[in-house]
N, C-alpha and C positions, 0 to 999 in steps of 0.2 A: 459766848460759846466756842471751845476750842476746835479747830477744823479737824475732822478725823482724816488719818490717812487713809488713802483709796488706791487700790491695786485694779488697773483695768487689763484684763487679758483680750488681746486682738488676735483672734483665730487666723484673721484673713481668710482664703480661699482652702480653708483645710477644717477638720479631715474629709476623706473621699466619701464616706458612708454615715447614714444616720447611725448605724449599729455602733461606730468608732467614735461618734460624737457623743452618745449616750454614756459609753463606757469612760470618755475622757472626763465629761462633766460629772460623772458619779464619783470617780476617784477623787475629784477635787472635793467633792462635797463631804466625802469621808473623813478627809484630812484637815477639815476647817471647823469641826463641830464646837471647838472650845473657843475660837476666835470671837471677841468681844469687841474690841477697839479699832478694828480696821475694816473698811468698807470695801467690798469684795464685788466686781464687774466682771462679767465673762461676755465677750461680742463675738457669737458664731456666725457663720453664712446664715443667711435670712432663713432659708429653709429648713433650718433645724430649729428655730426659735420656738415655734409651736409644741414642739415634743418637748422642749428641755424646760418650758415652764410648768409642765406636768409633774417634773420632778421636785417634789415638794423640799424646799428649804429656804429658810429666813436669813440665811447668812450669804447668800449669792444673789446678786440682782443680774438681768440680763440687760445686753444692749446690742445695738445694729451696728453693722460697719458703714455705713451711707444710708442717706434717705433722698428722696426726690424734693426738689426745691418749689413745689408748688403744691395748691390745692388737689385732691382726687380728681381724676378727671381722664381723657381720652390721650393718655400716654402709655403707648405700648412698652412693655418690658419694665416699667418703673414701679417703684414700691414706695407709697406715700408715707409721711411720718404718723399719720392717724392710724394707717393700718398697723405700724408697728407697735404703737402704743396699744391699740387694742387686743394684739396678740401677745402682749405681756412686758414688752422691751420698755425700759424707764431710761436708757440711756442711749445716745447715737454718737458714734465718732464721724466728723466732718471735717472736710480740708486735708486729709491724709496726703501726703507727699505722693504717695502712690496714685491717688486719685488725680492729684494735681498734674500729676506726668502725663494723663489721660487728657489733659486739656482743660480741667476745671480752674476757673477763674476765683478770684477773691469776690467778684461780684454774685457769682454763681454760689459760692459758699456763704454768702451773705444772706440770699433767699432761703437756703435750706436750714440755715440758722432760725431766721425769724419763723418759717413753719414749722421747724420741730419744736422750738419753744411755745409755739401755739398750741402744738398738741401735747403739751405736757411732758416732754423729753427732755432730758438734761444733756446739753450739747457739749461734746468734747471736741473744740477746737484746736487743730493742730496747725502748727508754725514753725518754720525752722528754714535756715539757710542751706544751700549746697556747697558751699565754699567759705572758708573762713580767710578772707583776703586781708593783707596788711594794712590797706586803707581802712578797715572796719566798716566797709559799705554793707555789711551783712545786717547791721543794727539798723539801717535804715529800710533793708528790706523787710526784716521782722515786724519793724512799726507799721509799713504800710498794709501787711498782711493783716496785724490787729486792727488797725483803722478802718480799713474798708471791710473786712469780714464782719465787723462789728457796728458797721455804718446802721444808725437808726434804731439800735437794739436798745430798748427803755434800760434806764438807770435800775430799776426796780427788779429787773430780769437778770442782772449780771450774777447774781447767786446762783442761778442754774447754767452757768457756763463755766467749764473748766477749760482752763488754758494748757495744751500738752505740747512742750517745746521738743522737738524731735529734728536734731541736726541732720540732714540728709547724707552728709559725708560719713555719718557714724552708723546708717542704719546696715544691718547685715547683707540686705541685697544691692547695696551700693559697690560698683566696681571700685577696686583701690580703696576701700572703706579703711578707716582707722578710729581707735576708741576716743570717744570724748571722755573728759575728765569731769568728776564734781565742781571741780573750778570754772570749766566751760559752761556748766548748768548754772552755777551760783551768779556767774557774770550775766547771764541772759535773763534768768528768772528775776533778777533786780531791776533789769531793764525792762521786761514785760510788766511787773508790777507798778512801775513809775508810769509806762503808756496807760495802763488801765486806771490808775490813779488819777491821772490828768483827764481823762475821758470820761470816768463815772464817779470820781471823788473817793469818799472813805469806802463807799461800797466795792469799788473797783480793786482798791487796796486790798481787800479781804479775800478776793476771788481766788480759788485754788488754781496753783500751777504745778503741773505734773511733768516728769521727765520721760520721753522715750527714748529713740535711738537704740535700740536693741539692748534694753535694760535687762539685767539677767540677774540669778541668783548670785554671781561671785561679786558683782559691783553695787548690788543693791542697799546693801548698808551704807557704805559710802556715799552715794547719792542721797539716801535719805538722811543721813546726819550731816552733810557738807554741800549737798547740792543745791540748798534753798527750796526745796520742793516739798510739796504736800502728798507725793505719789508717785506712782510709777505706771508706764504705760508698755508692758512686755508684749512682745510678738512671738518670736520663735520660743521664747523660753515658756509661754503660756500653753504651749503644746504638749509639755512634759509635765505631767501631774506633781512629780516629785520637785522639779525645778521650781513650778509656779507657787505650790505650797509653801517651800522653803522661802519664797519672796515674802510670801505673805506672813510666815513666821516672824522672819527678820521685821517686817514692818509692825506687828504685833508687839514685839518686843520692845520697840523703843517708842511706840504711841503713847 
């Protein structure tokens, strides 16, 4: 079976009110009624999930932006993977560069992945380098991220993992950022698939790999056609219904 193109919107810490979140979600819902071939996921802040699950649509699935790496218990301020699943989330973004910048290690992300998989969530594992050096050491960094974050994950569960390549140097919040190209994406995607294949065999080779790095409506077509990816992880563009639905329309047109 062919892999469906997937578009995952990461709202990050936006918007500021539930009313705005409902409007944004509803605007997207209205514009994707004819979508048939593209999988759509929106990952809002935790506190909006319950309300958004009540806005009925079979076109959009909900995800979370993080989960705690342990079973439910005495962990003040944390949200467990089971809680997320029970409230309606089916995906969770893990290992995002903005979380890693706060101190999350590969070992910590690994615990989160295992707990999230156990709770029934599809894990969107983010990997990516901060710089592209002439010695190509960024390949080693991404390899280490993949191997350590996926350590101990069963081969039978790799289909429940999506790898999101997000070069930190291309993210909109990075100082002195610059645009990544589909060629950059293709190079790393081939490498990621090789690592997954070596670790998980044929199942790993079939795992979905998507591109982050401030993907938007202007470069979506090029990345989807020439970047070797199965989808995109837009951040800022997902907060604009017109831009986000344009990305979805592009994905739908080439799926």
